[in-house]
C-alpha positions as CSV (number, residue, x, y, z in Angstrom):
1,M,58.8,-114.9,30.2
2,H,62.2,-115.4,31.9
3,K,61.7,-119.3,31.7
4,A,60.8,-119.1,28.0
5,A,63.9,-117.0,27.2
6,C,66.1,-119.5,29.0
7,I,64.6,-122.4,27.0
8,L,65.2,-120.5,23.7
9,I,68.8,-119.7,24.5
10,L,69.4,-123.4,25.5
11,A,67.9,-124.5,22.2
12,L,70.1,-122.2,20.2
13,V,73.2,-123.4,22.0
14,L,72.4,-127.0,21.4
15,A,71.6,-126.3,17.7
16,G,75.0,-124.6,17.4
17,C,76.7,-127.6,18.9
18,N,75.0,-130.0,16.6
19,S,75.8,-127.9,13.6
20,S,79.5,-127.8,14.5
21,S,79.5,-131.6,15.0
22,S,78.0,-132.3,11.6
23,S,80.7,-130.2,9.7
24,T,83.8,-131.9,11.2
25,P,86.3,-133.1,8.5
26,E,85.8,-136.8,9.5
27,N,82.3,-136.6,8.1
28,N,83.3,-135.1,4.7
29,T,83.3,-136.9,1.4
30,Y,85.8,-135.9,-1.4
31,T,86.1,-136.6,-5.0
32,V,89.2,-138.1,-6.6
33,F,89.2,-137.0,-10.3
34,T,91.4,-138.4,-13.0
35,T,93.1,-137.2,-16.2
36,V,94.7,-139.6,-18.8
37,S,96.7,-139.1,-21.9
38,D,96.2,-141.1,-25.1
39,G,97.5,-144.6,-25.0
40,G,95.5,-146.3,-22.3
41,T,92.7,-146.1,-19.7
42,I,92.2,-145.6,-16.0
43,N,89.4,-147.3,-14.0
44,P,87.3,-146.0,-12.3
45,A,87.2,-142.5,-13.9
46,A,86.5,-140.9,-10.6
47,A,85.9,-142.0,-7.0
48,S,84.2,-140.7,-3.8
49,V,86.3,-141.1,-0.7
50,Q,85.5,-140.4,3.0
51,H,87.9,-138.1,4.8
52,G,91.2,-139.8,5.6
53,N,90.5,-142.9,3.6
54,S,92.4,-144.1,0.5
55,T,91.3,-145.6,-2.8
56,S,92.9,-147.3,-5.8
57,F,92.8,-147.1,-9.6
58,E,93.6,-149.7,-12.3
59,I,95.9,-148.3,-15.1
60,T,95.7,-150.2,-18.4
61,P,98.1,-149.2,-21.3
62,D,97.1,-150.0,-24.9
63,D,99.1,-152.8,-26.5
64,D,101.7,-150.5,-28.0
65,H,102.1,-148.3,-24.9
66,T,103.6,-148.4,-21.4
67,I,102.9,-146.3,-18.3
68,E,105.1,-143.3,-18.3
69,S,104.0,-141.7,-15.0
70,V,101.1,-141.5,-12.5
71,T,100.9,-138.7,-10.0
72,G,98.5,-137.0,-7.6
73,C,96.7,-137.5,-4.3
74,G,99.9,-138.5,-2.5
75,G,99.8,-142.0,-4.0
76,S,102.1,-144.6,-5.4
77,L,102.1,-147.1,-8.3
78,T,102.4,-150.9,-7.6
79,G,102.3,-152.8,-10.9
80,N,99.3,-151.4,-12.8
81,T,97.5,-150.3,-9.6
82,Y,97.7,-146.8,-8.2
83,Y,97.0,-146.4,-4.5
84,T,96.2,-142.9,-3.3
85,G,97.4,-141.6,0.1
86,P,94.8,-140.6,2.7
87,V,92.4,-138.2,1.0
88,T,91.7,-135.0,2.9
89,S,90.4,-132.8,0.0
90,N,89.4,-133.1,-3.6
91,C,92.4,-134.1,-5.7
92,T,93.3,-135.5,-9.2
93,V,95.3,-138.5,-10.3
94,S,97.1,-137.8,-13.6
95,V,98.3,-140.7,-15.9
96,S,100.6,-140.4,-18.9
97,F,101.4,-143.2,-21.3
98,K,104.4,-143.6,-23.5
99,S,104.4,-145.2,-27.0
100,E,106.6,-148.3,-27.4
101,L,106.6,-147.7,-31.2
102,Y,107.9,-144.2,-31.6
103,T,109.6,-141.3,-29.7
104,K,109.3,-137.7,-30.7
105,L,112.6,-135.8,-31.0
106,D,113.3,-132.1,-30.8
107,E,115.4,-130.1,-33.3
108,K,118.6,-131.3,-31.5
109,G,117.5,-134.9,-31.6
110,K,116.6,-135.1,-27.9
111,P,113.7,-137.2,-26.8
112,L,110.4,-135.6,-26.0
113,P,107.3,-136.9,-24.1
114,D,104.4,-138.2,-26.2
115,S,102.4,-135.2,-25.1
116,A,104.8,-132.8,-26.9
117,T,102.9,-130.5,-29.3
118,S,106.0,-129.6,-31.4
119,W,108.7,-132.0,-32.6
120,S,111.1,-132.3,-35.5
121,C,111.8,-136.0,-36.0
122,I,110.4,-139.4,-35.0
123,K,112.4,-142.4,-33.7
124,D,111.0,-145.8,-34.8
125,H,111.9,-148.3,-32.1
126,K,111.1,-151.4,-34.2
127,T,113.3,-150.5,-37.2
128,G,115.8,-148.1,-35.5
129,L,115.1,-145.6,-38.2
130,I,114.6,-141.9,-37.6
131,W,112.0,-140.1,-39.7
132,E,111.5,-136.5,-40.6
133,E,108.4,-134.8,-39.3
134,K,106.8,-132.4,-41.7
135,T,106.0,-128.8,-40.8
136,D,103.0,-126.5,-41.5
137,D,104.9,-123.2,-41.9
138,D,105.5,-122.8,-45.6
139,G,109.2,-123.4,-44.9
140,L,111.7,-125.9,-46.3
141,R,109.9,-129.0,-44.8
142,D,106.3,-127.9,-45.3
143,W,103.9,-130.8,-45.7
144,N,102.1,-129.3,-48.7
145,H,105.2,-129.1,-50.9
146,I,105.6,-131.4,-53.9
147,Y,108.7,-132.6,-55.8
148,S,109.8,-134.4,-58.9
149,W,111.9,-137.5,-58.6
150,Y,115.6,-136.7,-59.4
151,N,118.8,-138.6,-58.8
152,P,121.9,-137.9,-60.9
153,D,123.8,-140.9,-59.6
154,P,123.7,-143.7,-62.3
155,A,124.7,-146.2,-59.7
156,T,121.4,-145.7,-57.8
157,N,118.9,-144.1,-60.1
158,G,117.8,-147.2,-61.9
159,G,119.0,-146.0,-65.3
160,Y,117.1,-142.7,-65.5
161,D,117.8,-139.6,-63.4
162,G,114.2,-138.2,-63.5
163,R,113.3,-134.6,-63.6
164,K,115.2,-131.8,-62.0
165,D,113.3,-129.0,-60.1
166,G,109.9,-130.0,-61.4
167,G,107.8,-129.5,-58.2
168,D,106.4,-126.7,-56.1
169,C,108.2,-125.8,-52.9
170,T,110.2,-123.2,-51.1
171,E,113.8,-122.9,-49.8
172,S,115.2,-125.5,-52.2
173,E,114.9,-126.7,-55.8
174,C,111.8,-128.8,-56.0
175,D,113.1,-132.3,-56.6
176,T,114.0,-135.2,-54.3
177,Y,117.8,-134.7,-54.7
178,A,117.9,-131.0,-54.0
179,Y,115.5,-131.3,-51.1
180,T,117.6,-134.0,-49.4
181,Q,120.7,-131.9,-49.8
182,A,118.9,-128.9,-48.2
183,V,117.8,-130.8,-45.2
184,N,121.2,-132.3,-44.7
185,D,122.7,-128.8,-44.8
186,K,120.4,-127.9,-42.0
187,T,121.5,-131.0,-40.0
188,L,117.9,-131.7,-39.0
189,C,117.6,-133.1,-35.4
190,G,121.4,-132.5,-35.1
191,I,122.3,-135.1,-37.7
192,A,123.3,-135.3,-41.4
193,G,122.9,-138.4,-43.6
194,W,119.2,-137.9,-44.4
195,R,118.0,-139.8,-47.5
196,L,115.0,-140.8,-49.5
197,P,113.6,-144.0,-48.1
198,T,113.3,-147.3,-50.0
199,I,109.7,-148.5,-50.6
200,D,110.2,-151.2,-48.0
201,E,111.2,-148.6,-45.4
202,L,108.3,-146.3,-46.3
203,N,105.9,-149.3,-46.1
204,T,106.8,-149.8,-42.4
205,L,104.9,-146.6,-41.6
206,V,101.6,-147.8,-42.9
207,Y,98.9,-148.1,-40.2
208,C,95.5,-149.7,-41.1
209,S,93.2,-148.9,-38.2
210,S,90.8,-151.6,-39.4
211,G,93.5,-154.2,-38.8
212,E,93.2,-155.5,-42.3
213,R,95.4,-155.0,-45.3
214,E,95.9,-156.5,-48.8
215,D,98.9,-158.7,-49.5
216,L,101.9,-156.9,-50.9
217,H,103.3,-157.7,-54.3
218,H,106.5,-156.8,-56.1
219,E,104.8,-155.0,-59.0
220,G,101.7,-152.9,-59.6
221,S,99.5,-151.6,-56.8
222,S,99.0,-153.6,-53.6
223,G,98.8,-153.4,-49.9
224,A,95.8,-151.1,-49.5
225,C,94.0,-151.1,-46.2
226,I,90.7,-153.1,-46.1
227,G,87.4,-152.3,-44.5
228,K,86.6,-149.1,-42.6
229,Y,89.9,-147.4,-41.7
230,E,91.0,-143.9,-40.8
231,R,92.9,-141.7,-43.3
232,P,95.7,-141.0,-43.6
233,T,97.0,-144.5,-43.0
234,I,99.8,-143.5,-40.7
235,N,100.0,-142.9,-36.9
236,T,99.1,-139.2,-36.8
237,N,99.9,-138.9,-33.1
238,F,103.5,-138.9,-34.3
239,F,103.3,-138.2,-38.1
240,A,100.9,-135.3,-37.6
241,N,101.3,-133.3,-40.8
242,T,100.2,-135.9,-43.3
243,S,97.2,-135.1,-45.6
244,E,94.5,-137.7,-46.1
245,S,95.6,-138.2,-49.7
246,S,99.4,-138.2,-49.8
247,W,101.6,-139.8,-52.4
248,F,105.2,-140.1,-51.1
249,W,108.2,-140.8,-53.2
250,S,110.6,-143.7,-52.4
251,A,114.2,-144.1,-53.7
252,S,113.2,-147.4,-55.3
253,S,113.1,-147.3,-59.1
254,H,110.8,-149.6,-61.1
255,A,112.5,-153.0,-61.7
256,Y,112.5,-152.7,-65.5
257,K,111.0,-149.3,-66.4
258,A,113.7,-146.8,-65.5
259,E,111.4,-143.8,-66.0
260,K,109.2,-144.9,-63.1
261,A,109.7,-145.2,-59.3
262,W,107.8,-146.7,-56.4
263,F,105.6,-144.5,-54.2
264,L,103.3,-145.0,-51.2
265,D,99.8,-143.6,-51.0
266,F,98.9,-142.8,-47.4
267,G,95.3,-142.2,-48.5
268,N,94.8,-146.0,-48.5
269,G,98.1,-147.5,-47.5
270,S,98.9,-148.9,-51.0
271,V,102.3,-149.1,-52.7
272,N,102.7,-148.7,-56.4
273,D,105.5,-148.9,-58.9
274,N,103.7,-147.1,-61.7
275,F,104.6,-143.5,-61.1
276,F,106.6,-141.6,-63.6
277,K,109.6,-139.8,-62.1
278,I,108.7,-136.6,-63.9
279,Y,105.5,-136.4,-61.9
280,N,105.3,-134.7,-58.5
281,G,105.0,-136.3,-55.1
282,K,105.7,-135.6,-51.4
283,I,108.8,-136.5,-49.5
284,R,109.5,-137.8,-46.0
285,L,113.2,-138.3,-45.5
286,V,114.7,-141.1,-43.3
287,H,117.9,-141.5,-41.4
288,D,119.6,-144.8,-40.5
289,G,119.6,-143.9,-36.8
290,L,122.3,-143.3,-34.2
């Protein structure tokens, strides 16, 4: 009996030693997870790594984006490759991309990251223009408001001033002239000098996700997106509050019919010069930039 007890005790001791050896950190495997913002990809999406080892990830921005930051797992970025430090626990590599097309601006005109969920204006890096962002608060700049076209200046109204206060809005008279004045009084994004865009300026915002668009003409309706495309035909990552069917006024009067003005339909990306100024449309103001 005494011999059997000794054997049992020895077996238990050896089992305990083996158990301790198998749970040492050197034998552990960890997972490196990843998170990524819009604007690119990371490969692989996750990796299994032995204790103390490192791994790497390839970061690929979309054509109109650059890498803004890559953090996590004690690593560093070389070119488009992110190398982790020695991995000793589960960790996460986080990637943020930045648009080369636009920058979001706050109410003071200060740049914001692409991930910002609230912004007041958008800087267009190709044209240098700054655009108004619409709101969804039933305030002055609410995206659902509509306005008649009105410009009392005979030097710029094409020979017909349009209709005063003919739309449906709040906090200003509901025409293009009064709305522009109200926004300038507020010094949106810390600046005055906001104005109604020309049809050519407004046209720079059209985005056809199909990659195809009709040719543009100087009269009638033209420039609609072709094929299967997302609506509205604008980059909604930056111009978020735009309905799928949105007719926006421009400052450009019809070439020889003073009672009409050009508008842009972000429902299909087309421009059209056949819209009476007494009708109602939406407004997105523009600034020449700083």
